C-alpha positions, 0 to 999 in steps of 0.5 A, spaced: 079 026 874 076 032 870 078 039 869 074 044 866 076 051 864 071 057 861 073 062 857 069 068 853 066 072 858 066 079 858 062 086 857 056 085 852 051 090 850 044 088 851 041 085 844 048 083 842 051 076 842 057 073 846 059 065 846 062 062 852 066 056 851 068 050 856 074 046 855 074 039 858 080 035 860 082 029 863 077 023 864 072 026 860 069 019 858 066 019 865 062 025 864 054 024 862 052 031 862 055 038 861 051 044 863 052 052 864 050 055 871 050 062 873 051 066 880 050 073 882 052 076 889 047 074 894 043 069 890 044 061 889 047 058 883 042 057 878 041 052 872 042 056 865 042 050 860 045 042 860 046 038 854 047 030 855 052 025 851 046 024 847 045 031 845 039 032 849 038 039 852 035 043 857 034 050 858 032 055 864 025 058 862 029 065 863 033 064 857 029 059 852 029 062 845 035 066 847 041 062 849 043 055 845 048 050 849 052 045 844 058 041 844 064 039 840 066 032 842 072 032 837 074 039 841 072 036 848 068 043 848 061 045 850 059 052 848 053 057 850 051 062 845 048 068 848 044 072 843 040 078 845 042 078 852 039 082 857 042 086 863 039 081 868 043 076 865 049 079 868 053 074 872 059 069 873 057 063 869 060 056 871 061 050 867 059 043 870 060 036 868 057 030 871 058 023 872 055 017 875 057 019 882 061 026 881 060 033 879 066 038 877 066 045 876 070 050 872 073 057 875 067 061 872 067 067 867 064 073 868 059 076 863 056 083 864 051 086 860 050 093 859 043 096 858 
């Protein structure tokens, strides 16, 4: 079983920067893809970025060029570097881990971007 814990959320000014972390524990060898998603009240959870075990990344168009996903395998941690955030990036950010036949989510961390 895999357990994910996010951290690093908070209040940030538009144009600033913030880094989210997602620490994985448990059967991490079974994870193929790690990702960040976000959700605002009344809307569906949406993809922000993903990274594979091989380091291939994928981003939502809305964050390309501003956000960067990375991983530190030694620390079993995935990061989301948020540069130049906008008020519309305000959301609860969730970390996801996917294996061959399962997915697991963290508890979420709130990011609020002030204008």
